[in-house]
C-alpha positions in Angstrom: 90.7 248.3 203.3 91.2 246.3 206.5 90.2 247.6 209.9 91.0 245.9 213.2 90.0 246.3 216.8 93.2 246.8 218.7 92.5 247.0 222.5 89.2 248.7 221.7 90.6 251.2 219.2 90.0 251.2 215.5 93.1 250.7 213.4 94.0 250.3 209.7 95.8 247.1 208.9 98.2 246.6 206.0 101.1 244.5 204.9 101.7 240.9 203.9 100.3 238.0 205.9 102.2 237.3 209.1 103.9 240.7 208.9 100.9 243.0 209.3 101.3 246.5 210.5 98.6 248.8 212.0 98.0 252.5 212.2 95.6 254.0 214.8 92.7 255.7 212.9 92.2 258.4 215.4 95.9 259.3 215.3 96.0 259.3 211.4 92.8 261.4 211.1 93.9 263.8 213.9 90.8 262.8 215.9 88.3 263.1 213.1 87.5 259.4 213.2 87.7 256.8 215.9 88.9 255.3 218.1 85.3 254.3 219.1 83.8 251.7 216.8 80.2 253.0 217.2 81.4 256.3 215.7 83.4 254.6 213.0 80.3 252.7 211.7 77.9 255.6 212.1 80.1 257.7 209.8 81.2 254.8 207.5 80.7 256.6 204.2 82.7 259.6 205.4 85.4 257.4 206.8 85.8 255.6 203.4 85.9 258.8 201.5 88.7 260.2 203.8 90.6 256.9 203.9 90.8 256.9 200.1 92.9 260.1 200.4 95.4 258.9 202.9 98.8 258.4 201.4 100.6 255.0 202.0 103.6 256.9 203.3 101.4 258.6 205.9 100.1 255.3 207.1 103.6 253.8 207.1 105.0 256.7 209.1 102.4 256.2 211.9 102.3 252.5 211.9 103.5 249.8 214.3 103.8 246.0 214.2 100.4 244.4 214.8 100.1 242.3 217.9 97.4 239.6 217.5 97.0 239.3 221.2 95.4 242.8 221.2 92.8 241.9 218.5 89.1 242.0 219.4 85.9 241.5 217.4 85.8 244.1 214.5 82.4 245.4 215.6 82.5 244.9 219.4 79.3 246.7 220.4 76.7 246.2 217.7 73.1 247.2 218.4 71.9 243.9 216.9 73.4 240.5 216.3 71.8 238.1 213.9 72.7 234.4 213.3 71.3 232.3 210.5 70.7 228.5 210.5 70.4 225.9 207.7 71.8 228.3 205.0 73.8 225.6 203.2 71.9 222.7 201.7 74.4 220.0 202.8 74.3 221.4 206.4 70.4 221.4 206.4 70.5 217.8 205.2 73.0 216.6 207.8 70.9 218.4 210.5 67.8 216.5 209.3 65.8 219.5 207.9 64.5 220.5 204.6 66.4 223.4 203.0 64.6 226.8 203.7 62.8 228.4 200.9 61.5 231.8 202.1 63.8 232.5 205.1 66.3 230.4 207.0 65.9 230.2 210.8 67.1 233.5 212.4 68.2 233.8 216.0 70.7 235.9 218.0 74.1 235.5 219.7 74.7 237.8 222.6 77.5 240.4 222.6 78.8 239.0 225.9 80.0 236.0 224.0 82.2 238.1 221.6 85.9 237.7 221.5 88.7 238.4 219.1 90.3 235.8 216.8 92.6 234.1 219.2 91.1 232.9 222.5 90.8 230.2 225.1 87.2 228.9 225.5 86.0 227.1 228.7 83.8 224.1 227.9 80.5 224.2 229.9 80.2 221.3 232.2 78.0 218.5 230.9 77.7 220.0 227.4 78.4 219.0 223.9 80.3 221.8 222.3 80.2 222.0 218.5 81.9 224.1 215.8 80.4 226.2 213.0 82.7 228.2 210.7 80.8 231.2 209.3 81.2 234.3 207.1 80.2 237.3 209.2 78.8 240.5 207.7 79.1 243.9 209.3 76.6 246.6 208.2 77.8 250.0 207.2 74.6 251.9 206.4 71.1 251.8 207.8 68.9 249.5 205.8 65.1 249.2 205.7 63.2 247.4 202.9 66.5 247.1 201.0 66.8 245.7 197.5 69.4 242.9 197.1 71.1 244.9 194.4 71.9 247.7 196.9 73.2 245.5 199.7 76.9 245.2 199.0 77.2 249.0 198.8 75.8 249.1 202.3 78.0 246.4 203.8 81.0 247.8 205.8 82.9 244.6 205.5 83.3 240.9 206.1 85.1 238.9 208.8 85.5 235.3 209.9 83.5 233.9 212.7 82.7 230.8 214.7 79.2 230.1 215.9 80.3 227.8 218.7 77.3 225.9 219.9 76.5 223.9 223.0 74.0 221.4 221.7 72.5 220.1 225.0 71.3 223.5 226.2 70.5 224.6 222.6 68.1 221.8 222.0 66.8 221.1 225.5 62.9 221.3 225.6 60.2 222.2 225.8 61.5 224.9 223.4 65.0 225.1 222.0 67.2 227.9 223.3 69.4 228.7 220.3 70.5 232.1 221.5 71.6 230.9 224.9 73.1 227.7 223.7 75.3 229.6 221.3 76.3 232.5 223.7 78.4 231.0 226.4 81.5 233.1 227.1 83.9 233.0 224.2 81.3 231.3 221.8 81.4 234.1 219.2 85.1 234.7 218.2 85.5 237.0 215.2 88.3 238.5 213.2 91.1 238.9 212.6 89.8 242.1 211.1 87.1 243.6 208.8 87.8 243.5 205.1 85.8 245.8 202.9 83.9 244.2 199.9 86.0 245.9 197.3 89.1 243.9 198.4 87.6 240.7 197.0 87.4 239.6 193.4 84.0 238.1 194.2 82.7 238.6 197.7 79.9 236.1 197.0 82.4 233.2 196.5 84.9 232.7 199.3 86.3 229.5 200.7 85.8 228.9 204.4 86.5 226.0 206.7 88.0 224.8 209.9 90.3 222.1 211.4 90.6 220.4 214.8 94.2 219.8 215.7 95.0 219.9 212.0 92.2 217.5 210.9 89.9 219.2 208.4 86.2 219.1 209.6 84.6 221.8 207.5 85.3 223.2 204.0 82.9 225.0 201.7 82.3 228.1 199.6 80.0 231.0 200.2 78.7 230.6 196.6 76.7 227.7 198.1 74.7 229.8 200.5 71.0 229.3 199.9 70.5 232.9 200.9 73.7 234.7 199.7 74.6 237.9 201.5 72.6 240.3 199.3 69.4 238.3 199.5 69.9 237.5 203.2 70.5 241.1 204.2 67.7 242.4 202.1 65.3 239.8 203.5 66.2 240.6 207.0 65.6 244.3 206.3 62.0 243.6 205.3 61.3 242.9 208.9 63.8 244.9 210.9 65.9 248.0 210.5 69.6 247.1 210.2 72.0 249.7 211.7 75.6 250.5 211.1 77.8 248.1 213.0 75.2 245.3 213.2 76.7 241.8 212.9 75.2 239.0 210.9 76.5 235.4 211.1 75.4 234.0 207.7 75.4 230.2 208.4 77.7 227.2 208.3 78.5 224.6 205.7 78.3 220.9 206.3 80.7 219.1 208.7 79.5 220.0 212.2 80.0 217.5 215.0 76.3 217.0 215.6 75.8 215.9 212.0 78.5 213.1 212.1 78.0 209.4 212.8 79.1 208.9 215.5 78.7 212.5 216.7 81.8 214.3 217.7 82.2 217.3 220.0 85.1 219.5 221.1 87.3 218.3 224.0 89.6 220.0 226.4 93.1 220.5 225.0 91.9 220.6 221.4 92.5 223.6 219.1 90.0 224.8 216.5 91.5 226.7 213.5 89.0 228.6 211.2 89.8 230.5 208.0 88.1 232.4 205.3 89.8 233.1 202.0 90.9 236.8 201.7 90.1 237.5 205.4 92.3 235.4 207.7 92.2 232.9 210.5 90.9 232.3 214.0 92.3 229.9 216.6 90.3 228.7 219.7 91.8 226.4 222.3 89.4 224.6 224.7 89.8 224.0 228.4 87.6 222.6 231.2 86.1 224.9 233.9 87.9 225.3 237.2 
């Protein structure tokens, strides 16, 4: 099952790539579910049970051509947003750190930085803006002290994300400001939609990567996560309660600009294309401030 945010309304997505169609969940369910995403995630199990009974011809009859310009983040108003650093060994190495053993660094990205999959991002003046392709997890059930074996059943779905990062403000002392340096407007694009775990042959092994103007700068597989999704989510739940709709950026593979020699950062006029196998793609175009 794929669910998109279309102008703030939840919608089913189906059809082949490039020819997707959408059906408004509130309309298909006669108002039982949606359009509000908070309600969708709070009643996730009931939604899934009902969705399994919806006939393809019913969806087709109420569908329309999907317009990517209308897409927003698949969980636009989460109660909590978590972001994880150094969760791939090669990225930890290029960043000059030892690979984490008990828990990778955890910080937040603020919801005001959320956008959909296709967007124009303004580069902060005097900054060094970097890219970080990431698998993003959206929680479907409340979790506290979870066992890793129970996590996938409690995940609503996966989406693609970019943890865009402004390195000057992120690393400026006396204490680094990870949350602020990674939360400028437009710095958390996600999408194009949520894909439920059952849609993947192996949700723990997905290819992801990104290009700048067609040049590949990142490519990896989520099987190389030091803390894969079940362990990461379970570990977080030992400290905090995870709520339906919460968003977790799981970390980026090697290839970021700050880890290169010489370093490379995004420039005005460049386009950043990000993809994850079985989910879809994002495109960000960068401009200077006015």
